[in-house]
C-alpha positions as CSV (number, residue, x, y, z in Angstrom):
1,X,-54.1,-93.5,18.5
2,X,-56.1,-95.0,15.7
3,X,-55.1,-97.9,13.6
4,X,-52.1,-100.3,13.4
5,X,-50.6,-101.8,16.5
6,X,-47.1,-101.7,14.8
7,X,-47.2,-97.9,15.1
8,X,-48.4,-97.8,18.7
9,X,-45.8,-95.9,20.8
10,X,-43.9,-94.7,17.8
11,X,-43.5,-90.9,17.2
12,X,-44.7,-90.8,13.6
13,X,-44.6,-87.4,11.8
14,X,-47.3,-87.1,9.3
15,X,-48.2,-84.4,6.8
16,X,-51.5,-82.9,5.5
17,X,-52.6,-80.0,3.4
18,X,-55.3,-77.5,4.3
19,X,-58.0,-76.0,2.0
20,X,-55.5,-73.3,1.0
21,X,-52.7,-75.7,0.0
22,X,-50.6,-75.0,3.1
23,X,-48.7,-78.0,4.5
24,X,-48.5,-79.0,8.2
25,X,-46.5,-81.6,10.1
26,X,-48.3,-83.5,12.8
27,X,-46.0,-85.1,15.5
28,X,-47.9,-87.9,17.3
29,X,-45.6,-88.1,20.4
30,X,-46.3,-91.8,20.2
31,X,-49.9,-91.3,21.3
32,X,-51.6,-89.0,18.9
33,X,-54.6,-89.9,16.7
34,X,-53.5,-90.9,13.2
35,X,-56.2,-90.9,10.4
36,X,-56.7,-94.2,8.7
37,X,-55.6,-92.6,5.3
38,X,-52.2,-91.8,6.9
39,X,-51.8,-95.3,8.3
40,X,-52.2,-96.7,4.8
41,X,-49.5,-94.4,3.4
42,X,-47.2,-94.0,6.5
43,X,-44.2,-94.9,4.4
44,X,-44.8,-91.8,2.2
45,X,-44.9,-89.6,5.3
46,X,-41.7,-91.1,6.6
47,X,-40.0,-90.3,3.3
48,X,-41.3,-86.7,3.4
49,X,-40.1,-86.3,6.9
50,X,-36.6,-87.4,6.0
51,X,-36.4,-84.7,3.3
52,X,-36.1,-81.9,5.9
53,X,-32.8,-80.6,7.4
54,X,-33.4,-80.5,11.2
55,X,-30.3,-79.4,13.0
56,X,-32.3,-79.0,16.2
57,X,-33.5,-82.6,16.2
58,X,-34.1,-83.9,19.7
59,X,-35.2,-80.6,21.2
60,X,-38.3,-78.3,21.0
61,X,-36.3,-76.1,18.6
62,X,-36.9,-78.6,15.9
63,X,-40.3,-77.0,15.4
64,X,-38.5,-73.9,14.2
65,X,-36.6,-76.0,11.7
66,X,-39.9,-77.1,10.1
67,X,-41.3,-73.6,10.3
68,X,-38.3,-72.3,8.5
69,X,-39.0,-74.8,5.7
70,X,-42.5,-73.3,5.4
71,X,-44.6,-75.8,7.4
72,X,-47.2,-75.3,10.1
73,X,-46.3,-77.7,13.0
74,X,-48.8,-79.4,15.3
75,X,-47.7,-81.5,18.3
76,X,-50.0,-84.0,20.1
77,X,-50.9,-82.8,23.6
78,X,-53.1,-85.0,25.6
79,X,-56.4,-85.0,23.5
80,X,-55.6,-82.8,20.5
81,X,-52.8,-81.5,18.2
82,X,-51.7,-78.0,19.3
83,X,-50.2,-75.5,16.9
84,X,-46.6,-75.0,18.0
85,X,-45.0,-73.2,15.0
86,X,-46.1,-71.3,11.9
87,X,-44.3,-71.0,8.6
88,X,-41.5,-68.4,8.4
89,X,-42.8,-66.1,5.7
90,X,-39.3,-65.3,4.6
91,X,-38.5,-69.0,3.9
92,X,-36.8,-69.7,0.6
93,X,-37.6,-73.4,0.9
94,X,-40.6,-74.4,-1.3
95,X,-43.0,-76.8,0.2
96,X,-45.1,-77.2,-2.9
97,X,-43.3,-80.3,-3.6
98,X,-45.0,-81.8,-0.6
99,X,-48.4,-81.2,-2.2
100,X,-48.5,-84.8,-3.2
101,X,-51.9,-86.3,-4.0
102,X,-51.5,-88.9,-1.3
103,X,-51.4,-86.3,1.5
104,X,-54.7,-85.9,3.3
105,X,-56.5,-82.6,2.8
106,X,-58.6,-80.8,5.4
107,X,-61.5,-78.5,4.7
108,X,-60.1,-75.9,7.3
109,X,-57.2,-73.5,7.3
110,X,-54.2,-74.2,9.5
111,X,-53.6,-70.4,10.1
112,X,-57.0,-70.2,11.8
113,X,-56.9,-73.5,13.6
114,X,-54.8,-73.5,16.8
115,X,-56.1,-77.0,18.0
116,X,-57.1,-80.1,16.0
117,X,-59.0,-82.9,17.7
118,X,-59.3,-86.5,16.6
119,X,-62.9,-85.8,15.6
120,X,-61.8,-83.1,13.2
121,X,-59.4,-85.7,11.6
122,X,-61.8,-88.6,11.3
123,X,-63.3,-87.7,7.9
124,X,-60.1,-86.5,6.1
125,X,-60.1,-86.7,2.4
């Protein structure tokens, strides 16, 4: 994990946009790399996370809750974030409200990126 010791071991969910405007959730599992930009705005990410209804919280089915809300979902797995859920195209939940300027933006597309390493996150805008 990068950054602040006070987040070490905490499962922080953070959010980012891709070059197409899609939004993804990144679950650190208490170990995953967190870009410096996210560390400086982690309160925003916590607020965004609390906005979702997650009836399957505490199980792997929670990823489908986020996908149903229109998010890509990545979970930390050893040395990279792995894509574990894709947006449900039939979702009626708009995620455009998450397109906040403070969210990091990547130059790649989540739909074409099944694994994201710390190196790919190092120079996030």
